[in-house]
N, C-alpha and C positions, 0 to 999 in steps of 0.2 A: 504494500500499500504505500501511497505517495504521502510525504509529511511536508509540511511548509519549511522552507529553509530561508531564514532572514538573510538578507543581503543588503548592502549599504551601498549606493551608487557614488560615482565621483562628483563632488560639488560642480553643479551645472553652471553657475555663473563664472566660476574660473574656466571651465572649459570653453564656454561661450566667448569670453575674452580671448582666450589663446588662440581659437581657431579663426576669429575675426581678425586678429593681429596677423597671424600666418598667412590668410587670404589676402590682406592688404599688402603685405610684403611681396608675396608671390606676384600680385598683379603689378606692383612697382617695378620688381625685377624682371618680368616678363616683357613690360614695356621697354625696360633699358636693354634687354638682349635682343628684342625686335630691331631696336635702333642701330644696335651694334652689328646686326645681322648674323648673331651668334645662334646657329639653329640647335645646337646641342644643348646650350644652355637654356634656350626658350622652352624646348621639351621638357626639361627637368623642372622649370618652374611651373609649366602647366599641368606637370604630374602632382606637384606640391599643391596647386591650387585645387585640383580636384580633390585630393585627399583632405583638405581643409574643409571643402565643401560638404564632402561625405561625411566627415566627422561630425559636422553640425546636426546630421541625421539621428545621432545618438542622444540627443538633448530630450528629455521627457520631463513632466511634472506630475506630482502625486498630490492630489486634493486631500483635504482632511477627511478621514475615515474611509479613504480609499486605499488600494494596493496595486501595483504593477507586477504582474508575474512574468518573469523573463524565461525565454526559451532559446536555445540555439541550435538551429537545425532540427528542431523537433525534440531536443533533450532539455529538461527542466533544468534551471541553474540558480533559482532563487526568487525572492519576493521582496520588493521594497515597499516599506509600509511608511517610512518617515515621509511626512509632507514637504514639498519644496521642489525646487528645480534641480534635477540630477543629469548625469551623463553616464551612459553605458556603452558598451560595444555596439556600433551601428547595426551589425549583424543580429543583436538580440531582437526577437520579437517580443513587443511589450504589450501585454494584454491587461486592461484595467478590469477590476473587479471591485464592486462596493462592499464595505465592511459596514455600511449604515443599518440601523435597525429597520426591518421592514414587516408588514403585516398585511395578511389578507383574509377574507371571509370565504369559507368554502361555500359550495353550493347547498341548498336544502336537500338533504339525502333522504330518501324513504327507506326505512329499514325496519326489521322486526326487534322489539326489545326482547328481554330476558324471558317474558311471559308470552312471546310469540304475537304481541300486539303491533300492528303497523303504525309506525310513528314517523314524523318528520323532524330532522335533526340538522342543525348547522352549526359551525364553530368559527372562532376567529382565533388565529395563531400569529403570534409575534415572533420573530426570528432574525437571526443574522448570521453572516459567515464568520466563522472563527479560524479556519484552515483554508487559505486559498488554493493550497495544492490539492488537497482533497476535492474541494469543491468543483474545480475545473477538470481534474484529470481522473476521479473515480466515478463520476457519472458524466452523462452525456449533456444534460441541460439541469443544472441544480435548481434553478427557480421552478422548473416545471416538475422535478423530482419532489421538492417541498410540497406542492400543491396535491399531487397524486398520493403521495404517502400520508399526508395529513388527512385526506379524505378517507384512505383506508383504515387509519387509526381511529376516526370517528365511527365508521361502521362498526368495527371491532367493538369499541366501547359501548356503543349502544345495543349490542347483542348480550353485553355482560351484565347490565343493570336493568331492572325493571322501570317503567315510566312512573308508576306510583308505589309507594311502600305499602305492603299488606301486613307488615309485622312491625312492632316498635323498633327493633334494632337493624331492619333491613335498610340498606342504602338504595336510594333510587335517584334517577335523573332530575325528577322535579323538585324533590325535597331535600336534597344534598349537594348543592352546587359547588360548595369548595371542595369536598372529596372527589367529586366527579371531574372537576377541573384539574385537580391535582393528579388524578390517574390519567386524564388525557394527556397532559404535559409530558407524562413520563412515557407514554405509549408512543408518542410522536417523536419524543427525543430519541427513543430507541431505534427508531426507523430511519432517522435522519442523521445519526451519529457518524455513519460511514461517509457521508458527504461532507463533513466539516461544518455542520450547521448546529448551531446553538439555539434551542427553543427557550425564549425568555418567559412566555405565558401562552397558555392555551385555555380557552374557556367556551362554554355552550352560548351560542348568541340566539338561536332558534330552537324551540322544543314544542311540538304539538303533536296530537293524535293525528293520523291520517285522516282525510276528510269522510271517507267511508264509514269509520266507526266513531267519529268525533261526537255525534249526537248521542250515540248509545253510552259513551264513556261519560259524557256530561250527566246523563241521567244517574249513572252509577255513582259518580262522585257526589251528586246532590243526596241521593239516598244514604250514602255513608256519612254525610255531613248531618242529615237529619237524625240518623240512628245515634251518633256520637252526641248530638246535641239533647236528644231524649234521654240518654244513658246519664248525661251529667244533671239533668233536670230530676230524674228519678232518684240519684244518689242524693242530690240537695234536699228534696222533698222527704226522703225517709229520715235524714238527720234532723229536719225541722220538726217531724212528726214525733220522733224520739225525745227531742228536746222538750216539746210541748207536753207529752206525757209525764216527763221527770219533773217539770216545774209544777205541774197540777198536783202531783203527789206529794211533792215536798211542801208546797204552801198550804196544802190542805184545802183546796178550793171546792172540789167536789170528790166524792168517792164513786169509782166507775167499777163496775164488775167487767169480767172478760168479754161478755157480749156487748156491752157499750163501748169498751175501749176498742173492739174490732169495728164497730160502727163508726166511732169517732176516727180511727185511722183510715178507714175506706173514704169517709167524707173529706177529711184533709188531704189524702191523696188525690182524689179526684179534682179537688180545687188548685191544689199545687201543679199537678201535672198536665191539667187541661190547657189546649191551646186557645181555649175561648173563656169569656168572662164567666164566672159562677152566677147561677140564679139563686139567691138566699131564699130559704123558706122559714118564716117566722112560726116558732112552735109555741102556741098559746096554752097547751096543756102541760102535762107532767113530762119528765124525761122519758118515761115509758109509754107515752100516749101520742 
């Protein structure tokens, strides 16, 4: 596998001045040789002038958070990361590669979750190149590689977790975004490691049931919410009834036998658990009539 080889270029300003001075001297001497009609000397200064002009082709600049990958006749020789004007062998091929942070959003993918429910899922991946040699020489097109592997990781992640949690300790796509995002980042990083890519962040940006089951799942969620609410109401009502019986007994307000306690409990539960306002009945007789 290729690994990045740090390389420092020759200061470009110094090389620029040197080649320009050499070119100027060559032109001056070439004119003098032509006047003196010295053909051999003229040819020599023409060659020197060509070398000076060709040497200028070795100048290149490196922008902040950029790098230049240098190859010589197909062989990798190093990477210049330091910004500025530099000079290197004019025969070097200098390919620019960005080291800046990038991000992209995957398409909305239709996959099945852990419970085989069809869902739509999309993600945002934030990444950057950390090894220029791996990015250029280990894969054909590292930017396209990031897109394809990220979508593959999202598909695999969606099949690992359910959309909704059906038990208290179950991790789901909809209720545990932090855990899911961390797992997605690890999955994407594992796939992109060989391309010299560092995944800074990966998170779910779109999550929904597929249209063909969305209405049915909505009714299911509504039913689950109603059941959970009813359960809390019943638990609270039982506690209130128990507290009422204890207070009545402690304060000696009235003495109730088991049958009347059962009737009182029933009436209180109906009042407290009903989703409608209770209709009071005024008893003008005794407690047993």
